[in-house]
TORMI-121816 format. One record per residue (C-alpha): residue in three letters; x, y, z. Coordinates in Angstrom, 1 decimal, always signed. Example, Ala and Ser with C-alpha at 12.3 -4.5 7.8 and 13.67 -1.06 7.14 Angstrom:
2
atom code ALA | xx +12.3 | yy -4.5 | zz +7.8
atom code SER | xx +13.7 | yy -1.1 | zz +7.1
! end
This chain:
440
atom code MET | xx +0.1 | yy +0.3 | zz -0.4
atom code LEU | xx +1.4 | yy +3.3 | zz -0.8
atom code VAL | xx +2.2 | yy +5.5 | zz +2.5
atom code GLU | xx -0.8 | yy +8.4 | zz +0.8
atom code ASP | xx -2.9 | yy +5.8 | zz +1.2
atom code ARG | xx -2.0 | yy +4.6 | zz +4.2
atom code VAL | xx -2.6 | yy +8.5 | zz +5.8
atom code LYS | xx -5.0 | yy +8.7 | zz +4.0
atom code LYS | xx -6.8 | yy +5.4 | zz +6.4
atom code TYR | xx -5.7 | yy +6.7 | zz +9.7
atom code LEU | xx -6.9 | yy +10.3 | zz +8.6
atom code GLU | xx -10.0 | yy +8.8 | zz +7.9
atom code LYS | xx -10.0 | yy +6.5 | zz +11.5
atom code ILE | xx -8.8 | yy +9.6 | zz +13.8
atom code LYS | xx -12.1 | yy +11.7 | zz +12.8
atom code GLU | xx -14.6 | yy +8.9 | zz +13.0
atom code GLU | xx -13.4 | yy +7.3 | zz +16.2
atom code ASP | xx -10.4 | yy +10.1 | zz +18.3
atom code GLU | xx -13.1 | yy +12.8 | zz +19.7
atom code LYS | xx -13.9 | yy +10.1 | zz +22.3
atom code ILE | xx -10.7 | yy +9.2 | zz +22.9
atom code ASN | xx -8.8 | yy +12.6 | zz +22.3
atom code SER | xx -5.3 | yy +11.5 | zz +21.5
atom code PHE | xx -4.5 | yy +14.3 | zz +19.3
atom code LEU | xx -4.4 | yy +17.8 | zz +19.5
atom code ASN | xx -3.4 | yy +19.0 | zz +16.2
atom code LEU | xx -2.9 | yy +16.7 | zz +12.8
atom code ASN | xx -0.6 | yy +17.6 | zz +10.2
atom code GLU | xx -2.2 | yy +19.7 | zz +6.9
atom code ASN | xx +0.6 | yy +18.8 | zz +4.7
atom code ALA | xx +0.4 | yy +14.8 | zz +5.7
atom code ILE | xx -1.5 | yy +13.6 | zz +3.0
atom code SER | xx +1.0 | yy +15.9 | zz +0.3
atom code ASP | xx +4.2 | yy +14.5 | zz +2.5
atom code ALA | xx +3.2 | yy +10.9 | zz +2.0
atom code ARG | xx +2.7 | yy +11.3 | zz -1.8
atom code ARG | xx +5.9 | yy +13.0 | zz -1.9
atom code ILE | xx +7.8 | yy +10.1 | zz -0.6
atom code ASP | xx +5.5 | yy +8.1 | zz -3.0
atom code GLU | xx +7.1 | yy +9.9 | zz -5.4
atom code LYS | xx +11.1 | yy +9.9 | zz -4.6
atom code VAL | xx +10.2 | yy +6.5 | zz -3.7
atom code LYS | xx +8.9 | yy +5.4 | zz -7.2
atom code ASN | xx +11.8 | yy +7.3 | zz -9.3
atom code SER | xx +14.4 | yy +6.3 | zz -7.1
atom code GLY | xx +13.6 | yy +2.9 | zz -6.6
atom code LYS | xx +15.4 | yy +3.3 | zz -3.2
atom code LYS | xx +13.4 | yy +3.5 | zz +0.3
atom code GLY | xx +14.1 | yy +4.9 | zz +3.9
atom code ARG | xx +14.0 | yy +2.4 | zz +6.8
atom code LEU | xx +10.8 | yy +4.5 | zz +7.6
atom code TYR | xx +9.2 | yy +4.1 | zz +4.1
atom code GLY | xx +5.4 | yy +3.4 | zz +5.5
atom code TYR | xx +5.2 | yy +4.3 | zz +8.7
atom code VAL | xx +3.2 | yy +6.8 | zz +10.0
atom code PHE | xx +4.1 | yy +8.9 | zz +13.5
atom code GLY | xx +2.1 | yy +11.0 | zz +16.0
atom code ILE | xx +4.5 | yy +12.9 | zz +18.1
atom code LYS | xx +4.2 | yy +14.2 | zz +21.8
atom code SER | xx +3.2 | yy +17.9 | zz +21.5
atom code ALA | xx +6.2 | yy +18.5 | zz +23.4
atom code ILE | xx +8.3 | yy +17.6 | zz +20.6
atom code ASN | xx +9.1 | yy +20.5 | zz +18.0
atom code VAL | xx +7.7 | yy +19.6 | zz +14.4
atom code LYS | xx +8.2 | yy +22.6 | zz +12.4
atom code GLY | xx +5.1 | yy +24.4 | zz +11.4
atom code MET | xx +2.9 | yy +22.4 | zz +13.8
atom code ILE | xx +1.4 | yy +23.5 | zz +17.0
atom code CYS | xx +4.0 | yy +22.7 | zz +20.1
atom code SER | xx +1.6 | yy +23.3 | zz +22.9
atom code ALA | xx +3.2 | yy +20.9 | zz +25.0
atom code ALA | xx -1.2 | yy +20.4 | zz +25.8
atom code SER | xx -0.8 | yy +23.6 | zz +27.9
atom code LYS | xx -2.7 | yy +27.2 | zz +27.0
atom code VAL | xx +1.1 | yy +28.8 | zz +27.7
atom code LEU | xx +1.8 | yy +27.6 | zz +24.3
atom code GLU | xx -1.6 | yy +27.0 | zz +22.8
atom code ASN | xx -0.6 | yy +29.2 | zz +19.5
atom code TYR | xx +2.9 | yy +28.3 | zz +19.5
atom code LYS | xx +4.2 | yy +27.2 | zz +15.6
atom code ALA | xx +7.6 | yy +25.5 | zz +16.1
atom code THR | xx +10.2 | yy +26.9 | zz +14.2
atom code TYR | xx +12.1 | yy +24.1 | zz +13.5
atom code ASP | xx +12.2 | yy +20.6 | zz +13.7
atom code ALA | xx +13.8 | yy +18.3 | zz +16.7
atom code THR | xx +16.7 | yy +16.1 | zz +15.9
atom code VAL | xx +14.5 | yy +12.8 | zz +16.1
atom code ILE | xx +12.1 | yy +14.6 | zz +13.4
atom code GLU | xx +14.9 | yy +15.1 | zz +11.0
atom code LYS | xx +16.0 | yy +11.4 | zz +11.2
atom code ILE | xx +12.3 | yy +10.0 | zz +11.1
atom code ARG | xx +11.7 | yy +12.3 | zz +7.4
atom code GLU | xx +15.5 | yy +11.1 | zz +6.3
atom code GLU | xx +14.5 | yy +7.8 | zz +6.5
atom code ASP | xx +10.5 | yy +8.1 | zz +4.9
atom code GLY | xx +8.7 | yy +8.5 | zz +7.8
atom code VAL | xx +5.6 | yy +10.7 | zz +7.7
atom code ILE | xx +3.9 | yy +12.6 | zz +10.9
atom code ILE | xx +0.6 | yy +12.9 | zz +10.5
atom code GLY | xx -0.3 | yy +15.0 | zz +13.5
atom code MET | xx +0.9 | yy +16.0 | zz +17.4
atom code THR | xx -0.4 | yy +13.8 | zz +20.3
atom code ASN | xx -2.3 | yy +14.7 | zz +23.7
atom code CYS | xx -0.1 | yy +14.7 | zz +27.1
atom code ASP | xx -0.2 | yy +16.1 | zz +30.7
atom code GLU | xx +1.1 | yy +19.9 | zz +30.3
atom code PHE | xx +4.6 | yy +20.6 | zz +30.1
atom code CYS | xx +5.0 | yy +16.5 | zz +30.6
atom code ALA | xx +3.9 | yy +16.4 | zz +34.0
atom code GLY | xx +1.8 | yy +13.8 | zz +35.1
atom code CYS | xx +1.0 | yy +10.8 | zz +35.1
atom code SER | xx -2.8 | yy +9.8 | zz +33.6
atom code GLY | xx -2.6 | yy +12.2 | zz +31.0
atom code GLU | xx -5.9 | yy +14.1 | zz +32.8
atom code ASN | xx -3.3 | yy +17.6 | zz +33.4
atom code SER | xx -3.8 | yy +18.4 | zz +29.6
atom code ALA | xx -5.0 | yy +21.6 | zz +29.4
atom code PHE | xx -7.3 | yy +20.5 | zz +26.0
atom code GLY | xx -9.2 | yy +17.1 | zz +28.1
atom code PRO | xx -8.1 | yy +14.1 | zz +29.5
atom code THR | xx -6.8 | yy +11.3 | zz +27.0
atom code ALA | xx -9.1 | yy +8.4 | zz +27.4
atom code ASN | xx -8.0 | yy +4.8 | zz +27.2
atom code PRO | xx -8.9 | yy +2.9 | zz +24.2
atom code LEU | xx -9.1 | yy -0.4 | zz +25.4
atom code ASP | xx -11.8 | yy +1.2 | zz +28.2
atom code ILE | xx -12.6 | yy +4.8 | zz +27.4
atom code GLU | xx -13.9 | yy +5.1 | zz +30.7
atom code ARG | xx -10.5 | yy +4.8 | zz +32.4
atom code VAL | xx -6.7 | yy +6.7 | zz +32.5
atom code ALA | xx -4.3 | yy +6.0 | zz +29.0
atom code GLY | xx -1.9 | yy +7.2 | zz +31.5
atom code GLY | xx +1.0 | yy +9.5 | zz +31.2
atom code SER | xx +2.4 | yy +11.9 | zz +30.4
atom code SER | xx +2.7 | yy +10.8 | zz +27.1
atom code SER | xx -1.3 | yy +9.4 | zz +26.8
atom code GLY | xx -2.0 | yy +10.7 | zz +23.2
atom code SER | xx +0.9 | yy +9.1 | zz +22.0
atom code ALA | xx +0.2 | yy +5.7 | zz +23.8
atom code ALA | xx -3.9 | yy +5.6 | zz +22.8
atom code ALA | xx -2.6 | yy +7.0 | zz +19.4
atom code VAL | xx -1.2 | yy +3.2 | zz +18.7
atom code ALA | xx -3.4 | yy +1.1 | zz +20.9
atom code ALA | xx -6.3 | yy +2.6 | zz +18.8
atom code GLY | xx -4.8 | yy +2.3 | zz +15.4
atom code PHE | xx -4.7 | yy +5.7 | zz +14.6
atom code CYS | xx -0.7 | yy +5.5 | zz +13.4
atom code ASP | xx +1.9 | yy +2.8 | zz +13.0
atom code VAL | xx +4.3 | yy +4.6 | zz +15.6
atom code ALA | xx +4.3 | yy +7.3 | zz +18.2
atom code LEU | xx +7.2 | yy +9.0 | zz +20.3
atom code GLY | xx +7.1 | yy +10.0 | zz +23.5
atom code SER | xx +9.4 | yy +11.0 | zz +26.4
atom code ASP | xx +10.2 | yy +9.6 | zz +29.7
atom code THR | xx +11.3 | yy +11.2 | zz +32.8
atom code GLY | xx +10.3 | yy +8.5 | zz +35.2
atom code GLY | xx +7.7 | yy +6.4 | zz +33.0
atom code SER | xx +6.0 | yy +8.6 | zz +30.9
atom code ILE | xx +6.6 | yy +6.4 | zz +27.7
atom code ARG | xx +6.6 | yy +3.0 | zz +30.2
atom code ASN | xx +3.1 | yy +4.1 | zz +32.0
atom code PRO | xx +0.9 | yy +4.7 | zz +29.2
atom code SER | xx +2.1 | yy +1.5 | zz +27.0
atom code SER | xx +1.5 | yy -0.7 | zz +30.0
atom code PHE | xx -2.1 | yy +0.9 | zz +30.6
atom code CYS | xx -3.1 | yy +0.8 | zz +26.6
atom code GLY | xx -1.5 | yy -2.7 | zz +25.8
atom code VAL | xx +1.5 | yy -1.1 | zz +23.2
atom code VAL | xx +5.4 | yy -1.4 | zz +23.5
atom code GLY | xx +7.1 | yy +1.3 | zz +25.4
atom code VAL | xx +10.7 | yy +1.9 | zz +25.3
atom code LYS | xx +12.9 | yy +4.4 | zz +27.5
atom code PRO | xx +16.2 | yy +4.5 | zz +25.9
atom code SER | xx +19.3 | yy +4.7 | zz +27.9
atom code TYR | xx +20.1 | yy +8.3 | zz +29.1
atom code GLY | xx +22.3 | yy +10.0 | zz +26.0
atom code LEU | xx +21.7 | yy +7.3 | zz +23.3
atom code VAL | xx +18.2 | yy +10.0 | zz +21.7
atom code SER | xx +19.3 | yy +13.2 | zz +21.2
atom code ARG | xx +17.0 | yy +16.2 | zz +23.4
atom code TYR | xx +17.5 | yy +18.6 | zz +20.9
atom code GLY | xx +13.9 | yy +20.2 | zz +20.4
atom code LEU | xx +12.1 | yy +18.4 | zz +23.3
atom code MET | xx +10.5 | yy +20.7 | zz +25.9
atom code ASP | xx +12.2 | yy +18.8 | zz +28.9
atom code LEU | xx +10.6 | yy +18.4 | zz +32.2
atom code ALA | xx +13.9 | yy +17.3 | zz +33.7
atom code MET | xx +17.4 | yy +17.9 | zz +31.6
atom code SER | xx +19.0 | yy +15.3 | zz +34.0
atom code LEU | xx +16.1 | yy +12.0 | zz +33.3
atom code ASP | xx +14.1 | yy +13.1 | zz +30.1
atom code GLN | xx +14.7 | yy +10.4 | zz +27.4
atom code ILE | xx +12.5 | yy +10.5 | zz +23.7
atom code GLY | xx +11.6 | yy +7.2 | zz +23.1
atom code PRO | xx +9.0 | yy +4.9 | zz +21.0
atom code ILE | xx +5.9 | yy +3.6 | zz +20.8
atom code THR | xx +5.0 | yy +0.9 | zz +18.5
atom code LYS | xx +2.5 | yy -2.3 | zz +18.5
atom code ASN | xx +5.2 | yy -4.9 | zz +19.1
atom code VAL | xx +9.3 | yy -4.9 | zz +20.1
atom code GLU | xx +10.4 | yy -4.9 | zz +16.2
atom code ASP | xx +9.1 | yy -2.2 | zz +15.7
atom code ALA | xx +10.6 | yy -0.4 | zz +18.8
atom code ALA | xx +13.7 | yy -1.5 | zz +17.6
atom code LEU | xx +13.8 | yy +0.2 | zz +14.3
atom code VAL | xx +12.6 | yy +3.2 | zz +15.3
atom code LEU | xx +14.8 | yy +3.6 | zz +17.9
atom code ASP | xx +17.6 | yy +2.7 | zz +15.6
atom code VAL | xx +16.9 | yy +5.3 | zz +13.5
atom code ILE | xx +16.4 | yy +8.1 | zz +16.2
atom code LYS | xx +19.1 | yy +7.5 | zz +18.6
atom code GLY | xx +23.2 | yy +8.9 | zz +17.8
atom code LYS | xx +25.4 | yy +11.2 | zz +19.3
atom code ASP | xx +23.9 | yy +15.7 | zz +18.2
atom code GLU | xx +26.4 | yy +18.0 | zz +18.5
atom code ARG | xx +23.2 | yy +20.2 | zz +20.4
atom code ASP | xx +22.7 | yy +17.9 | zz +22.8
atom code SER | xx +26.6 | yy +17.2 | zz +24.7
atom code ILE | xx +25.2 | yy +14.4 | zz +26.5
atom code SER | xx +24.1 | yy +12.6 | zz +23.5
atom code PHE | xx +26.6 | yy +9.8 | zz +22.3
atom code ASP | xx +26.9 | yy +7.3 | zz +19.5
atom code SER | xx +26.0 | yy +4.0 | zz +19.9
atom code GLU | xx +26.2 | yy +0.4 | zz +18.1
atom code LYS | xx +23.4 | yy -0.6 | zz +15.6
atom code ILE | xx +20.4 | yy -2.1 | zz +17.1
atom code GLU | xx +19.8 | yy -5.3 | zz +16.1
atom code ILE | xx +17.1 | yy -8.1 | zz +17.9
atom code LYS | xx +19.5 | yy -11.2 | zz +18.2
atom code GLU | xx +19.3 | yy -15.0 | zz +19.0
atom code ILE | xx +19.8 | yy -15.4 | zz +22.5
atom code ASN | xx +20.2 | yy -18.6 | zz +25.0
atom code HIS | xx +21.6 | yy -18.9 | zz +28.4
atom code LEU | xx +19.7 | yy -15.9 | zz +30.4
atom code LYS | xx +20.2 | yy -14.8 | zz +34.2
atom code ILE | xx +17.1 | yy -13.0 | zz +35.1
atom code GLY | xx +16.9 | yy -10.6 | zz +38.7
atom code VAL | xx +13.6 | yy -10.5 | zz +40.3
atom code ILE | xx +13.1 | yy -7.8 | zz +43.2
atom code ASP | xx +10.8 | yy -8.2 | zz +46.0
atom code ILE | xx +8.5 | yy -5.0 | zz +45.7
atom code MET | xx +5.5 | yy -3.6 | zz +48.2
atom code ASN | xx +2.5 | yy -2.4 | zz +47.4
atom code ILE | xx +1.6 | yy -3.9 | zz +43.6
atom code ASP | xx -1.6 | yy -5.1 | zz +43.3
atom code GLU | xx -1.6 | yy -8.9 | zz +43.6
atom code ARG | xx -3.7 | yy -9.9 | zz +40.5
atom code ILE | xx -0.5 | yy -7.8 | zz +38.5
atom code ILE | xx +2.2 | yy -9.3 | zz +40.4
atom code SER | xx +0.5 | yy -12.6 | zz +40.0
atom code LEU | xx +0.6 | yy -12.3 | zz +36.6
atom code ILE | xx +4.2 | yy -11.1 | zz +36.4
atom code ARG | xx +5.0 | yy -14.3 | zz +38.4
atom code LYS | xx +2.8 | yy -16.7 | zz +36.1
atom code ARG | xx +4.6 | yy -15.4 | zz +32.9
atom code LEU | xx +8.2 | yy -15.5 | zz +35.0
atom code SER | xx +7.8 | yy -18.8 | zz +35.5
atom code GLU | xx +6.1 | yy -20.2 | zz +32.5
atom code ILE | xx +9.5 | yy -18.4 | zz +30.4
atom code LYS | xx +11.7 | yy -19.6 | zz +32.5
atom code GLU | xx +10.2 | yy -23.4 | zz +31.9
atom code LYS | xx +10.5 | yy -22.8 | zz +28.7
atom code PHE | xx +13.5 | yy -21.2 | zz +27.7
atom code LYS | xx +15.4 | yy -22.6 | zz +30.3
atom code TRP | xx +16.6 | yy -19.5 | zz +31.9
atom code ASP | xx +17.9 | yy -18.7 | zz +35.9
atom code VAL | xx +15.3 | yy -16.2 | zz +38.0
atom code ILE | xx +17.7 | yy -14.8 | zz +40.5
atom code ASN | xx +16.5 | yy -12.8 | zz +44.1
atom code ILE | xx +18.6 | yy -9.4 | zz +43.9
atom code LYS | xx +18.3 | yy -6.9 | zz +46.6
atom code LEU | xx +18.2 | yy -3.0 | zz +45.5
atom code ASN | xx +18.9 | yy -1.0 | zz +49.2
atom code TYR | xx +18.4 | yy +1.9 | zz +48.3
atom code ILE | xx +15.4 | yy +1.4 | zz +45.7
atom code ASP | xx +13.4 | yy +2.8 | zz +48.4
atom code LEU | xx +14.5 | yy +6.3 | zz +48.0
atom code ALA | xx +13.5 | yy +6.2 | zz +43.9
atom code VAL | xx +10.7 | yy +8.8 | zz +44.6
atom code GLN | xx +11.3 | yy +10.7 | zz +46.9
atom code THR | xx +15.1 | yy +11.3 | zz +45.1
atom code TYR | xx +13.1 | yy +12.1 | zz +41.4
atom code TYR | xx +11.0 | yy +14.4 | zz +42.5
atom code LEU | xx +13.5 | yy +16.7 | zz +43.9
atom code LEU | xx +15.1 | yy +16.5 | zz +40.9
atom code VAL | xx +11.8 | yy +16.8 | zz +38.7
atom code TYR | xx +10.9 | yy +20.6 | zz +41.0
atom code ALA | xx +14.4 | yy +21.9 | zz +41.1
atom code GLU | xx +15.2 | yy +21.3 | zz +37.1
atom code PHE | xx +11.4 | yy +21.8 | zz +36.4
atom code PHE | xx +11.3 | yy +25.0 | zz +38.0
atom code SER | xx +14.4 | yy +26.5 | zz +36.2
atom code ALA | xx +13.3 | yy +25.4 | zz +32.7
atom code THR | xx +10.0 | yy +27.1 | zz +32.9
atom code ARG | xx +11.6 | yy +30.5 | zz +33.7
atom code ARG | xx +12.2 | yy +30.8 | zz +29.5
atom code TYR | xx +8.5 | yy +31.0 | zz +29.8
atom code ASP | xx +8.1 | yy +34.5 | zz +30.7
atom code GLY | xx +5.4 | yy +36.1 | zz +28.2
atom code ARG | xx +8.0 | yy +38.1 | zz +26.4
atom code ARG | xx +9.7 | yy +36.2 | zz +23.8
atom code PHE | xx +7.0 | yy +33.3 | zz +23.0
atom code GLY | xx +3.5 | yy +32.0 | zz +24.6
atom code ARG | xx +2.3 | yy +33.7 | zz +27.4
atom code LYS | xx +3.5 | yy +33.9 | zz +31.2
atom code ILE | xx +3.2 | yy +30.5 | zz +32.6
atom code GLU | xx +2.5 | yy +30.9 | zz +36.1
atom code ASP | xx -0.9 | yy +32.5 | zz +34.5
atom code PHE | xx -2.3 | yy +29.9 | zz +32.7
atom code ALA | xx -0.9 | yy +27.5 | zz +33.6
atom code GLY | xx -3.2 | yy +23.8 | zz +35.7
atom code GLU | xx -2.3 | yy +23.3 | zz +39.4
atom code GLU | xx +0.1 | yy +20.3 | zz +38.4
atom code VAL | xx +2.3 | yy +21.9 | zz +36.7
atom code LEU | xx +2.0 | yy +25.3 | zz +39.3
atom code ARG | xx +2.8 | yy +22.6 | zz +42.0
atom code ARG | xx +6.0 | yy +21.3 | zz +40.4
atom code ILE | xx +7.4 | yy +25.5 | zz +39.8
atom code PHE | xx +6.4 | yy +26.6 | zz +43.5
atom code GLY | xx +8.0 | yy +22.9 | zz +44.9
atom code GLY | xx +10.9 | yy +24.1 | zz +42.6
atom code SER | xx +11.2 | yy +27.6 | zz +43.5
atom code GLU | xx +11.4 | yy +26.8 | zz +47.4
atom code ILE | xx +13.9 | yy +24.0 | zz +47.2
atom code THR | xx +16.1 | yy +25.6 | zz +44.9
atom code LYS | xx +16.2 | yy +29.5 | zz +47.3
atom code ALA | xx +19.6 | yy +30.8 | zz +48.3
atom code GLU | xx +18.9 | yy +30.3 | zz +51.8
atom code PHE | xx +19.3 | yy +26.6 | zz +51.2
atom code LYS | xx +21.7 | yy +26.7 | zz +48.8
atom code GLY | xx +20.8 | yy +23.7 | zz +46.8
atom code GLN | xx +22.1 | yy +21.5 | zz +49.4
atom code TYR | xx +18.4 | yy +19.2 | zz +48.2
atom code TYR | xx +18.8 | yy +19.0 | zz +44.6
atom code GLN | xx +22.6 | yy +18.4 | zz +45.4
atom code LYS | xx +21.5 | yy +15.9 | zz +48.0
atom code ALA | xx +19.2 | yy +13.9 | zz +45.7
atom code LEU | xx +21.8 | yy +14.0 | zz +42.2
atom code ALA | xx +24.1 | yy +12.1 | zz +45.4
atom code VAL | xx +21.4 | yy +9.7 | zz +45.9
atom code LYS | xx +20.7 | yy +9.2 | zz +42.0
atom code GLU | xx +24.7 | yy +8.2 | zz +42.1
atom code ILE | xx +24.3 | yy +5.7 | zz +44.7
atom code ILE | xx +21.2 | yy +4.2 | zz +42.8
atom code LYS | xx +22.8 | yy +3.8 | zz +39.5
atom code LYS | xx +26.2 | yy +2.6 | zz +41.1
atom code GLU | xx +23.7 | yy +0.1 | zz +42.5
atom code PHE | xx +22.4 | yy -1.1 | zz +39.1
atom code GLU | xx +25.3 | yy -1.4 | zz +38.0
atom code GLU | xx +26.4 | yy -3.9 | zz +40.3
atom code SER | xx +23.3 | yy -5.9 | zz +39.7
atom code PHE | xx +23.7 | yy -6.1 | zz +36.2
atom code LYS | xx +27.2 | yy -7.8 | zz +36.7
atom code LYS | xx +25.5 | yy -10.5 | zz +38.4
atom code VAL | xx +22.2 | yy -10.7 | zz +35.6
atom code ASP | xx +21.6 | yy -10.0 | zz +32.6
atom code CYS | xx +17.9 | yy -8.4 | zz +33.0
atom code ILE | xx +15.7 | yy -7.5 | zz +35.6
atom code ILE | xx +11.9 | yy -7.9 | zz +35.3
atom code ILE | xx +9.4 | yy -6.2 | zz +37.1
atom code PRO | xx +6.0 | yy -4.8 | zz +36.8
atom code THR | xx +5.4 | yy -1.6 | zz +34.8
atom code CYS | xx +2.9 | yy -0.2 | zz +37.0
atom code PRO | xx +1.4 | yy -1.3 | zz +40.5
atom code LYS | xx -2.2 | yy -1.2 | zz +40.1
atom code LEU | xx -4.6 | yy -0.4 | zz +37.4
atom code PRO | xx -5.0 | yy +2.6 | zz +35.8
atom code TRP | xx -8.1 | yy +4.7 | zz +37.9
atom code LYS | xx -11.7 | yy +6.1 | zz +35.9
atom code ILE | xx -11.1 | yy +9.1 | zz +34.2
atom code GLY | xx -12.2 | yy +12.1 | zz +37.1
atom code GLU | xx -11.1 | yy +9.6 | zz +40.3
atom code LYS | xx -8.1 | yy +11.4 | zz +40.6
atom code ALA | xx -9.4 | yy +13.2 | zz +43.8
atom code ASN | xx -9.6 | yy +9.6 | zz +45.6
atom code PHE | xx -6.2 | yy +9.7 | zz +45.7
atom code SER | xx -3.6 | yy +11.3 | zz +47.6
atom code LEU | xx -0.8 | yy +13.0 | zz +46.0
atom code GLU | xx +1.5 | yy +10.8 | zz +47.6
atom code GLU | xx -0.4 | yy +7.7 | zz +45.6
atom code ILE | xx -1.0 | yy +9.6 | zz +42.5
atom code TYR | xx +3.1 | yy +9.9 | zz +42.5
atom code ALA | xx +3.7 | yy +6.5 | zz +43.3
atom code PHE | xx +2.2 | yy +5.2 | zz +40.4
atom code ASP | xx +5.4 | yy +5.7 | zz +38.9
atom code ALA | xx +7.5 | yy +4.0 | zz +42.0
atom code LEU | xx +8.6 | yy +0.7 | zz +39.3
atom code THR | xx +9.5 | yy +2.7 | zz +36.4
atom code ILE | xx +11.7 | yy +5.8 | zz +37.9
atom code PRO | xx +14.7 | yy +3.8 | zz +39.4
atom code ALA | xx +15.3 | yy +3.6 | zz +35.3
atom code ASN | xx +15.6 | yy +7.2 | zz +34.8
atom code LEU | xx +17.8 | yy +7.6 | zz +37.7
atom code ALA | xx +20.2 | yy +4.9 | zz +37.3
atom code GLU | xx +19.8 | yy +6.0 | zz +32.8
atom code ILE | xx +19.3 | yy +2.2 | zz +32.2
atom code CYS | xx +17.4 | yy +1.2 | zz +29.1
atom code ALA | xx +13.7 | yy +0.1 | zz +30.1
atom code ILE | xx +10.7 | yy -1.1 | zz +27.8
atom code SER | xx +7.2 | yy -2.5 | zz +28.8
atom code ILE | xx +5.3 | yy -5.0 | zz +27.0
atom code PRO | xx +2.3 | yy -6.4 | zz +27.4
atom code ILE | xx +1.8 | yy -9.6 | zz +29.1
atom code GLY | xx -2.0 | yy -10.3 | zz +29.7
atom code LYS | xx -5.1 | yy -8.7 | zz +31.4
atom code VAL | xx -6.6 | yy -7.8 | zz +34.6
atom code GLU | xx -10.2 | yy -7.1 | zz +34.3
atom code ASN | xx -9.6 | yy -6.8 | zz +30.4
atom code ILE | xx -6.8 | yy -3.5 | zz +31.1
atom code PRO | xx -3.6 | yy -5.0 | zz +29.3
atom code ILE | xx -0.6 | yy -5.2 | zz +32.3
atom code GLY | xx +2.7 | yy -4.0 | zz +31.1
atom code MET | xx +6.2 | yy -6.5 | zz +32.1
atom code GLN | xx +8.8 | yy -3.9 | zz +32.5
atom code ILE | xx +12.4 | yy -5.7 | zz +31.4
atom code MET | xx +15.9 | yy -3.3 | zz +32.3
atom code CYS | xx +18.8 | yy -3.9 | zz +31.0
atom code GLY | xx +22.1 | yy -2.2 | zz +31.5
atom code LYS | xx +23.5 | yy +1.7 | zz +30.2
atom code LYS | xx +23.8 | yy +0.8 | zz +26.3
atom code GLU | xx +22.4 | yy -2.4 | zz +26.4
atom code GLU | xx +19.4 | yy -2.1 | zz +24.4
atom code SER | xx +20.3 | yy -5.0 | zz +21.5
atom code LYS | xx +19.7 | yy -7.3 | zz +24.9
atom code MET | xx +16.7 | yy -5.5 | zz +25.9
atom code PHE | xx +14.6 | yy -5.7 | zz +22.6
atom code SER | xx +16.6 | yy -9.1 | zz +22.3
atom code ILE | xx +15.1 | yy -10.9 | zz +25.5
atom code SER | xx +11.7 | yy -8.5 | zz +24.9
atom code LYS | xx +11.5 | yy -10.2 | zz +21.3
atom code LYS | xx +12.1 | yy -13.8 | zz +22.5
atom code VAL | xx +9.1 | yy -12.8 | zz +25.5
atom code GLU | xx +6.6 | yy -11.4 | zz +22.5
atom code ASP | xx +6.9 | yy -14.1 | zz +20.8
atom code PHE | xx +6.0 | yy -17.0 | zz +23.5
atom code ILE | xx +3.2 | yy -14.5 | zz +24.7
atom code SER | xx +1.7 | yy -14.1 | zz +21.4
atom code LYS | xx +1.7 | yy -18.2 | zz +20.8
atom code GLU | xx +0.3 | yy -18.8 | zz +24.2
atom code ASN | xx -2.5 | yy -16.0 | zz +23.7
! end
């Protein structure tokens, strides 16, 4: 099928079905002409880019030239990006087509998709429930069949959390593997752009395209080609974790038992002494770095003044960051959080000398119903990312893959590998994915 026909098919489906899901904020008015141009180029040259045929949704916090990149906020609701983020340049170079900008929690601050200034994203598999966040629209768009792939950004689970809730594959790359140039980041020391797809193979392909050193992002680095390889004997690390829905942990244990028996992999209990400090450490970093990043939204250069137009969660993080970065504290809270981050990072590095991967649930509980957030304390809401935050602090790679359902809601299994070990992570994930699909 020509890309033009694929785009037309997706646009029609979005028009018919997205009103009840709210996964897209803006559609690319040039999507059909972009696709037609690519089809003509391929016809004339006989050469296809690696992403030919793939139609992308892009989280509204990633700059796409000429499109509204609002970060789902009234602050930037009329902001048209003047340039492409590095990841967008790479997608276009390989003949990928951008179909539109997806919904998200405002400025990526949230874990449910309810904090968008333009309404919550509904879960396509149960529209009464949240889609997860902050990359809610990206995960929902893929799950609903509105595009082939979507890009999200992950600060502490913002790709993996909604991917788990929506039953799709979501990847948080190693810190620095993908350039952040063009991303409106929530926290500079944690954020990574990554793909959300329908299967592991597509995720590996897209990540291999968008990865790499970028002179415009000082922490980015070059890496070997990401490939799915044949793997044999493995050592899987598991961790005892409290406060997880028993139905979720039971499903994870069942799947672990099945793959252990099928592939003869070793399952090893490992202990991480400082993982319980992850949530507290994470939010100190996020509050401080987000406060610093939002000083550019002063209403003078572009957009509106953030304090005048942002929603409750964004303001909470701004004011919290303002307090902990006051001169009288001399950065002591932020510096202490960075020190704990290094301890957690080293603890994971030591663990990966003993095991090939660590497998845990992606989310500790099922997604709640839209509007029920008031029934939870702030601590309970923040704890929804307790299982995903450690990978960001440790700077490692992590993926969420669907492994079954509870109450007809998808459950994600999180597979974590060491920094720069994406090929190993995808190889393990593909093996598990294939086994589960055959079992089902």
